[in-house]
C-alpha positions, 0 to 999 in steps of 0.5 A: 652650286658648282657646275660639277655638282650639277652635272655628274652623269657622264662619267661612263663616257670618259676615258679612264686615263684622261686627266682632269683639266685641273691637272692638265693646267697645272702640268702645262704651266708648271713644266713651262716655267720649269723649262724656262726657270732662269727667266724667273731670275731676271730680277736682281732683287731676288738676290737681296731677298735671299740674303735678307732671309739668311740674315734673319735666320742667322741673327734671329732678329728682324732687321730695322736698319738697311745694311747694304748701302755705303751711301746711307749705312744703317738707314731706317728700314721696315722689312715688310717682306721678311717672312717671304724672304725667310721662306726663300732663304730656307729653300735656298739653303736646302736646294740652292736657286733650284729651290727658290725657283721651284717655290715660285713656280709652285705658288704661281701654278697652284694659284692658277689651278685654284682659280680654275677650281673657283670658277667651277665652284661658281658654276662655270662650264669647265671648258670656258673656265679653262680658257679664262684661266689660261688667259688670266695666267698669260696676264700674270706672266708679266710678274712671274719673278722669284720675288715676294709679290708672288704670295699676293697672287693666292692671297688675293684670290683667297680673299675674293673667293671667301667674300664672294662665297659668303655673299652668295650664301655659301660657306661662311669662312670669314674668320679665316680672313684675319688669320690670312691677314696675319700671314699676308702682312708678313709676306708682302705689302699687297695685304692692303688689297684684302682689307679693301675687299672686305671694306667693299663688301661691308660697305656694299651690304650697308648700302643695300640694307638702306636702299634695297627693296629685298631682304634689308635685314639680311644685308644688315646682318652681313654688314655688321659681321663684315665690319667686325671682320674688317676691324679684326683684319686691321688689327691683325695687320698690326701683328708684324715686327713693325706694328702699326707702321706697316698700315701706312706703308702701301700708301706711302709707296704708291703716293711716292710720285718719284717712285711711280714715275721711274720704276717700270712696274709702277708705270701704266701698262703699255698695250703695245706690249701687254697684249694678253691684258688688252685681250682680257679687258676687251673680252671681259668688257664685251661679256659684261656689255652683252650678258643680261645679268650684269656684275652686281654691286660688289663685283662692280666695285671690285672691278673698278677698284682693280681696274683703277689700280691696274691702269695706274700701275701695271704691277696690279694687272695680275691681281686684276686678272685673278679677280675679273676672269671668274666674274666674266666667265660666270656670265659667258654662257648668258652672253652667248645665249643672247648672241644666239637669240639675236642671230638671223641663223642661229643653228650653227651657234646653237650646235656650238653651244650644245657641244660646249655644254656637252664637253663641259658635262664630260669635263665636269665628271673628270673634275669630280674624281676624288684623286685629281690632286694626286698627280699634282702632289706627285709632280711637286714631290718628284721635282722638289726631291730632285732639287734637294738632290742637287738637281740630279737624277742618278748622276745626271744634272737635270735642274740647274737654275741660274741668274740669267746672264742676259739681264744680270751681270753675272760675269761682270761681278765675277770679274770684279771679285776676281780682280778685287777692285777697291773702293765705292761703286756706282751700280745700276740699281736693278743689279744692286740686289744681285751684287748684294747676293754675290758680294756683301759684305765685301762690297756695299752697293750705291743702291738696290731695288729697295731704294724706295723714297731714299734721297740719293735716287735723284743723284743716281739718275743725274749721274747715270744720265751724265747730266751737268754736275755729275762729276761733283756727285761722283766726288761726293760719293767717292766713286772709284768704279762703275758697273752699268749697262753698256748703253747707259749715257754715263758710259760714253760721258766717262770714257770721253773725259779720258779720266775713266777706263773701261776694263770689262765689257760684255753684252750685259754690263761694263766695268769702268775704273777711275784712272787713279794710281791704285787702279793702274795695275788692273787698267794696264792688264784689261783696258779695252 
């Protein structure tokens, strides 16, 4: 039974206008992200996701060949995020980048609120649940980007919540999982995590049906049902434009050593910078050690699975946070009780515990109000209406999301387009998606963020580092101009040869032209 279900007698002591924590959490994170919306657009991949979605809508066909590279024109491609891209394109068509950012913010903040409500359902004190929700949200912030992976946030939480509720004897919503799998597999490759979760619960019940001293028949019944659901979800995962091909895609990506060694989000977390993640690990670990009731077989297996994934690649940290925090929060009261029992003078701790319990009772009454969703719905409706009106209230522009010029080469691309620079480019791969968004089909990039597994990445790194043989590679790809970060080694190497000239520079990007006759007019006009 939920905390709010057990505690409902304090409503008379609650100020009528005080909003529930659910609303406060939503507004806090929604408004924060809205005010810093441009930082959700620091990843150039957002650009090619938008135009991929536009192409799918325009052609009414699923893409099978990648069109944006001049280096590998028509390369075979499985667009496993096509549905996310279509959604992004629809919001972009209706509201521009304001719509794309609002879609992203809405998915993230509604996931945060759902996490908090799930903790209440598990019987967590509302005050404790709010603290753990904020901690989990801070960890997920490393991936607050307008990209398809955000849809794996609510899906991961939904799968865990449905399985956890079923295992604890709550409502059986297992038949939702195959339907959610169909949706998830077309939104993002993270769908494989949901299948892993089901396998953990099915295998755990199968094991307990053999070794448990309790209700073996009950475990066996659950195991049979969960194995069936697992089979249905695997079959459901094949309902996509590429059939069974997407079943192996997540393993191929993670198993690509070159990929995981060169992409930041596939690197192991650096706790010199990921302080919220470190705090979450320390707090959760301390609770699990101190609390008398330890994580059960299923929780322990899920924690170990996600801990391994998160230590292997930081991109999984947000998913770990969404699952481990409700498990830890459910044991906080137990851990605090043991601390009080072991303290010499527990009067202060006892009073703190009583106040926490009293505050929880009061907050639980607030959460029980049936209209708690209305402020959230109103906030979403108002902001989307403003976005649909071009970001204006009356005639005043109040919403104007743009790609962040501090990390995306907005002005450098303007320069390229304005001067109609010809020929093949060598571009920073992280900017390729933005260049696709701005300049395709007029320009095709060397590569973009969708390069996974493509052979020219090795050539790209060799050229960017200015290593021996880079000149032959520039000739191989017939590179006529370069757009990269100012501090890339290739910049200094090219300029030192005297055969290349810098024609544009700002704090974000430089544009360098090959010193050949067809570029002379631009070089004479803009040489730096």
